N, C-alpha and C positions, 0 to 999 in steps of 0.2 A: 556698766560698761557702755561706752560710747561707740555706736556703729560707725563703720568707716565710710559709708555712703547713705545718702538719703534718696529714697526713691521719690521721684516726681513724675507727673504726667508729661512734663515737657521732654523728659528723657526719651519717651516712646514716640516722639513726633519726628519731624524731617531730620536727616543726618545734619550734624553741625556744618559741614561744607557746603550744604545747599541753602543754608540761612543767609539773608542779608544782615548788615551790621546792626540794624535795630532789632531783628528778630533774635540775634545772638545775645545782644544786651537784655532783652526781655526774658530769655531763657535763663541767663545767668542770674538775674534778679529773682526769678522764681525759685531757683535752686538755692541761692543765697538766703532767701527768706526761710526756706526749710531748714537749712543747716543751722542758721542762727537761732531759730526757733527751738530746734532740737538740742543744740550744743552751746547756746549762748553766743554773745557778741565777741567771746574770746576765740571763737573758732577762726582758724587761719585761712588766708587766701588759698594756699595749696589744698586745704581741706575742701573749700568750696570748688575749686577747680576739679579735684578728684570726683566730688559728688555729681558734678556736671558732665563728667566724662571728657574733660578737655584738659589740654596742658595749661599749666600756670601762666605761660606766656600769653595764651589766648585770653585768659581772664584779665591780665594786666593790660592788654591791648584795648579792652573794652572799658575797663575802670583802672585808672592809673594808680590807685591806692585803695586800701580797705576803707578809708574814710569816704573816698568817692563812691564806693560800692554801697556803703551804709547810708549815705546821704541820698543816693538814687532811690533805695528803698523807702526812706522817709518821704521824699518828694513824690514818689508814686502814691503812697498812701495818702498824702495831704491832698493830692489832686482827685483821688477817689472821694475823699471827704467833701471836697469843694463841690464836685458834680453832684454828690447826694444832697448837700444843702441847697444847691440850685434847683434840683428837682423837687424837693420839699417846698421850696418857695412857690412852686406852681399851684399849690393847693389853694382852695378858695379862702380858706381860714388861716391867717399867718400864725395865730397862736398855736393851732393844732400842729402846723408844720414845726414850729420851734419845739414844742413839747415831744413830738414823736422823734425828731432828729436828735434832741438832746438825750433822750432815752437810749436810742440806738447807738449813739456815740459812746455814751458812759458804759453801756454793756460791752462794746468792744474793747474799750480801755481797760475794763476789769479783767478781761481775759488775755489781752494782748500786751504782755510785759515787754515783748521785744521792741515794739514801736516806742514805748516810752524810754527805754534805754538808748535806743538809736537816736531818738530826737535829743536827748541829753548830751550825746557825743557829738551831734552835729549842729546844734542849735545857733552856733556863732557864724556858720557858713551863709554867704550871701545868698545862694541858690535856695537854701532851706528857709532863710528869713523871708525871701520873696514868696515862696510857696505858702508859708504861714500867713503872710499878709494877704494873699488871695483868699484863703480860707476865712480870715477874719472879716474881709470885705463881704464875702457872701453871707456870713452870718449877721453882719452889721445891716445889710440890705433888708434881710428877713426881719430883724428887730425893728427897723425903722418902719416897715410896712405894718407890723403889728402895732407899733405906737400910733401910727396913722388910724388904724382900726380901733384904737382904744382898749386893746386887749393885753397890753404890757405896760409896765411902770414907765413913766415919762423920762426916768433917769437911766433906764436900763442901757447896758452896753455889752460889747463882746467880752470885756473883762468879767462881767457878772457870770457869763457861761464858763469862762475858765475857772472861776471860783467854784461854780457848781461841780464841774468834772473833778477838780482837786478834792472837793469835800466828799464826793461819792466814792473815790479812791480810798480816801482815808477812813470813811465809815466802814467800808468793806474789810479793812484791816482791824478794825475794833470788833466787829461781829458780822458773821455771814448774814448777807441780806441788808446790812445796814446802808449799803449804797442806794438801794431801792427807796428806803425809807427817807434818807436825806434829799434824794432827787425830788420825791413827792413834796416834802416841806419847802425846799428852796425854789422849785418851779412855782409853787403856790405863792411864795413871797414875791416872785418876779411878775407874777400876773396882776394885772390891774383890777 
């Protein structure tokens, strides 16, 4: 049975009418993430509005369509990933930063089916493509630094990381823990 509402910490914060437009959008994103995680991307906009404790009109004023809402969720997650990669790049050793970031990202991907589905639905949108590009640039800068340090293959690219993530997801489907094993093997192959 699917519950009618999803409890979130944002529902206990300031009343809706006291929030500015950005705070309303963020609250709606928090609730939508919970609703879509629990009920799948098939959950309707009215269901998200109900879970947020607002009218559907309020939801549509913030996000003109369900695709806009899903894209905003994807972009927010991609920006968090970009920030994480940029922070990892501050480590002294670029290879260690790559390895730790790849492992953390792969772990999240193995448990976050929502993001993968949401990205599939919105990957053609210009705003999502731009956010993906920013993440790719952050990864590439880290790879370039590792290449300069001599710790990564000279032909390494961001696409190699994408292949590693895809292989880890596929390996987990073959056998529990398979993703960790393939990560170890492929990261070793990427290392110089």
